[in-house]
N, C-alpha and C positions, 0 to 999 in steps of 0.2 A: 202201368196199367195191369190190373188182375187178369189172369187168364184162366179159363175154365176148360175141363176136359169134355169132349162130347160124350153123350150118354153111351154111345157105342163102345167107347173105350172102357167105361165103367163095367158094361156088360162083359167085355172080354176079360176084365180082372175078375169078375164074379165066377167066370167059367174056367179059370186057371186050374190045372191039376195040382192041387196042393201037396200032393205026395212027393212032388219034385223039389219041395222046399224044406228047410230045416223048420223045427218048431218056432224058433225065434222069427224067422221070415214070415211064417203063416200068422203069427201074432201081429206083426206089423201090417200085413195085408188086411187082417180083420180090423185093426185100428183105423186104417185108411178108409175102408168101406164104412165102418161105423160112423165116422165123422162126416162122410158123404151122406149117409142115410139120415143123419140128424141135421141136415141143412147147412153143412160146412162148419161144424164144430172144430175148434182148434185142437189138433192131436194131443199136445201136451196136456190140455184140459181134460180131454176124454181119458187119458191114462191116469190122471190123478183125482178124478171125481169119484167119491164113494158111492157105492150101490144104494145107499139108503136115501138118495136124493131124487129118486123116481117118484113123481107125484101123480097119484091116481092112474098110473099106468099109461098117461098120455104124453108126458113131457118130463125133462129132466130140469130141475131147478138148482143152481149152484152159483157161488161167487166166482166171478171172472178173475182170472190171474192178472191180466194185463190192464184191465179197466175197472174202476170202482163201481160195478153194477153187476146185477144178477143176470146169468144166462138162463134162457128157458127154451132151448130147442125142442121141437116135437120129436117123438119117437116113431120113426117109420116102422112098419111091420117087418121089414128086412133086418131091422136093428136088434129085434128081440132074440133071434138066435145066437147073436154075438154076446148080448147081455147075459143070456142064460148058459153061455158056454164056460 
C-alpha cells in the first residue's frame, strides 16, 4: 500500500537550512520537492526530462520511462524556481 507524507513534513523539508548540506544533497532535496510539486512525478523521470518539454508554461509533456504513455504533470508555482535554477 503506498504511503504519503503529511504536508507538514513537506513544509519542514522546504524550510531546511540548505547551507548544512552539500551541493549534491541540495540537488536531491530539490528533485524530491520538484517531484512533489508536479503531483508525484517519478524522480528518475524528473532527472532525465529535457527542459524543452514544458508546454505553454503550464505542464510538462514527456514520454514515460516505465509505461508506454505520455506523462503530463502540471507545473506548480513552487516548481518554477527549481526549473529556473
